[in-house]
C-alpha positions in Angstrom: 90.8 72.4 92.3 90.4 75.4 94.6 92.9 76.6 97.1 91.2 77.3 100.5 92.2 80.1 102.7 92.8 78.7 106.2 94.1 81.7 108.1 94.1 85.4 107.6 95.3 88.1 110.0 96.2 91.8 109.9 99.9 92.6 110.4 100.1 96.4 110.2 98.4 99.4 108.6 99.4 98.1 105.2 100.3 94.4 105.3 98.4 91.2 106.2 99.1 87.5 106.7 97.3 84.7 104.7 97.7 80.9 104.8 96.4 78.9 101.9 96.1 75.1 101.3 98.5 74.3 98.5 99.9 70.7 99.1 101.8 70.6 95.8 103.7 73.7 96.7 104.3 72.8 100.4 105.8 69.4 99.3 108.6 70.9 97.1 109.0 74.6 98.0 112.5 75.7 99.1 113.7 79.1 100.4 114.3 81.6 97.6 111.4 80.3 95.5 108.0 82.0 95.1 104.4 81.3 94.1 101.9 83.0 91.7 98.4 83.6 92.9 95.3 84.0 90.8 92.2 85.1 92.8 89.5 84.4 90.3 88.8 83.7 86.6 89.3 87.3 85.7 92.3 87.8 88.0 95.8 88.7 87.1 98.9 86.5 88.0 100.5 88.0 91.1 103.9 86.7 92.5 104.2 86.2 96.2 107.0 85.3 98.6 106.5 82.4 101.0 106.8 82.8 104.8 106.6 79.1 105.4 105.5 75.9 103.7 104.3 73.0 105.9 101.5 70.5 106.5 100.1 71.1 103.0 99.8 74.8 103.5 101.8 78.0 102.7 101.9 81.2 104.6 102.4 84.6 102.9 102.8 88.2 103.9 100.8 90.4 101.5 100.8 94.2 101.1 97.5 96.0 100.3 98.8 97.8 97.3 97.3 96.7 94.0 93.8 95.6 92.9 94.5 91.9 93.5 95.9 92.4 97.0 93.0 94.6 98.0 90.6 91.9 96.6 92.4 89.3 98.8 91.8 91.5 101.8 88.3 92.8 101.3 86.6 90.0 99.3 88.3 86.8 100.4 87.8 85.4 103.8 88.9 82.2 105.7 87.1 79.3 104.0 87.0 80.9 100.6 89.1 79.6 97.8 91.5 81.1 95.3 91.4 79.9 91.7 95.1 79.0 91.5 98.4 78.8 93.4 101.2 78.1 90.9 104.6 77.0 92.1 107.1 76.7 93.5 108.7 79.0 90.9 112.2 80.4 90.6 115.5 78.9 91.8 116.1 78.1 95.5 119.0 79.5 97.3 122.0 77.4 98.3 121.4 76.3 101.9 124.7 75.3 103.5 127.1 76.3 106.2 128.5 79.9 105.6 129.2 81.1 109.1 127.5 84.3 110.2 124.5 84.7 107.9 122.6 88.0 107.8 119.1 88.6 106.3 118.2 92.3 105.9 114.6 93.3 105.0 112.6 96.5 104.6 109.4 95.5 102.8 106.7 92.9 103.0 108.1 90.3 100.6 111.5 90.4 102.3 110.0 90.1 105.8 108.6 86.7 104.7 111.8 85.7 103.1 113.8 86.7 106.2 112.1 84.1 108.3 112.1 81.3 105.7 115.8 81.8 104.8 117.2 82.2 108.3 115.2 79.1 109.5 116.9 77.0 106.8 120.3 78.6 107.5 120.0 78.0 111.2 119.1 74.3 110.6 122.3 74.1 108.5 124.4 75.2 111.5 124.9 78.9 110.7 124.9 81.8 113.2 121.8 83.8 112.0 121.3 87.5 112.2 118.0 89.2 111.2 117.7 93.0 110.6 114.1 93.9 110.0 113.4 97.5 109.0 110.0 99.3 109.0 108.8 102.8 108.4 107.1 103.5 111.8 105.7 101.6 114.7 102.4 101.3 112.8 104.1 99.3 110.1 105.8 96.8 112.5 104.4 93.3 112.6 103.3 91.6 115.8 106.3 89.9 117.5 105.1 86.4 116.6 105.5 87.2 112.9 109.0 88.6 113.2 112.1 86.5 112.5 113.2 86.4 116.2 112.6 82.6 116.6 115.1 81.8 113.9 117.6 84.5 114.6 120.5 84.3 117.0 120.6 88.1 116.9 117.6 90.1 116.0 117.5 93.9 115.2 114.4 95.9 114.6 114.6 99.4 113.2 112.2 102.1 112.3 112.9 105.2 110.2 111.5 107.5 112.9 112.8 105.6 115.9 109.2 105.0 117.2 110.1 101.3 117.9 113.5 99.7 118.1 116.6 101.3 116.7 116.2 104.5 114.8 117.4 104.1 111.2 117.6 101.4 108.6 119.1 98.0 108.2 122.0 99.5 106.3 123.1 101.4 109.4 123.0 98.2 111.6 124.7 96.1 108.9 127.5 98.6 108.6 128.3 98.3 112.3 128.2 94.5 112.1 130.6 94.5 109.1 133.0 96.8 111.0 132.9 94.2 113.9 133.7 91.5 111.4 130.5 89.6 112.2 129.2 89.1 108.6 130.2 86.2 106.2 127.3 86.5 103.8 124.2 88.8 103.4 120.8 87.8 102.0 118.3 90.6 101.6 115.1 91.7 99.9 112.7 94.6 99.8 113.0 98.1 98.4 115.1 98.2 95.2 116.8 101.5 96.2 117.9 100.0 99.5 119.3 96.9 97.7 121.3 99.1 95.4 122.9 100.9 98.4 123.4 97.5 100.1 125.4 96.3 97.1 127.7 99.4 97.4 128.1 98.9 101.1 129.2 95.3 100.9 131.2 95.4 97.7 134.4 97.0 99.2 134.5 94.2 101.8 134.0 91.4 99.3 131.1 90.1 101.3 128.8 87.8 99.2 125.4 89.6 98.9 122.4 87.7 97.5 119.2 89.7 97.0 115.7 89.3 95.7 115.2 91.4 92.6 111.5 92.3 92.4 110.6 93.0 88.8 107.1 93.2 87.2 106.1 89.7 86.2 103.2 88.6 84.0 103.4 84.9 83.8 106.2 84.0 86.2 107.8 81.4 84.0 110.1 83.4 81.7 107.7 83.5 78.7 106.7 87.2 78.8 110.1 88.7 79.3 108.7 91.5 81.5 111.0 90.7 84.5 114.2 90.8 82.5 117.2 92.4 84.2 120.8 93.3 83.2 123.0 91.0 85.1 126.8 90.8 84.7 126.4 92.1 81.2 123.7 89.6 80.2 120.0 89.5 80.1 118.4 87.4 82.8 114.9 86.8 84.0 113.9 87.3 87.6 111.3 84.6 87.6 113.3 81.9 85.9 117.0 82.7 86.7 116.2 84.2 90.1 114.5 85.8 91.9 117.6 86.0 94.1 120.8 87.2 92.5 124.3 88.4 93.3 123.7 92.1 94.2 127.2 93.1 92.9 126.3 91.9 89.4 122.9 93.6 89.0 122.5 96.8 87.0 120.5 98.6 89.6 119.8 101.7 87.6 118.1 99.6 84.9 116.2 97.5 87.5 114.8 100.6 89.2 113.8 102.3 86.0 112.0 99.2 84.7 110.2 98.7 87.9 108.5 102.1 87.5 107.0 101.4 84.0 103.4 100.8 85.0 103.0 102.9 88.2 100.5 105.3 86.7 98.3 102.5 85.4 98.5 100.6 88.6 97.5 103.6 90.7 94.6 104.3 88.4 93.3 100.7 88.6 93.7 100.7 92.4 91.8 104.0 92.7 88.9 102.7 90.5 88.6 99.6 92.5 88.7 101.4 95.9 86.1 103.8 94.6 83.7 100.9 93.9 84.3 99.7 97.5 83.5 103.2 98.8 80.3 103.3 96.8 79.2 99.9 98.2 80.1 101.1 101.7 82.7 98.4 102.2 85.3 101.1 103.2 
């Protein structure tokens, strides 16, 4: 069975949106879970966050970063099929009434999770607050792809101030905490930001649940690649997460492990892009 691409649209200078037919995922997926894509018979397994799951389809935000994601952008068009979409994988978050729920995001996976999480939380009766951070205006998504429709309050920040508030979600969140407007924080994106987030919310005792992005091979807990140190124990992001209590994560270890294959990844990407240059694709 193939998984047909039904929509595809550019989001920014680095990210794009893709919708794929995956009825088995759409039927049972819940916020917090993810999927694993395989482009073709020689393709690697790549974990992806889900923006929405409905009508037999799933939407995803994807960053043009590695060989597989560049393949998805340059070689796969609407109507083409992927070899596999496995999922849903991981544990869903607990959707219930918390009060004032914040989702903070500063990278592609988290921008998708922001919409999905806040939609569910709003339907559960919570007051929802989205803080979406981007590097510059060229990285900001079109408004229809932001979390505004599911947020009672929406804050957009850019590092250089070219759009929205100048700064980062940490800056906005600190102000909200000081105004006593935060009961729980969900977040995802850059690991360094999540480590700082944990330190920001810890003194206030604010529950902070974050997506821990570690390198995954199979996405089912068999390979052990995505293991993290969590509350003094070994956990696996794909099986036990990917969302964890930020105050119990050993962030130094997580960040160190995430950098293990950067050199190999960069080399593979450059080789692939060079082939596209030689073919005149880019």
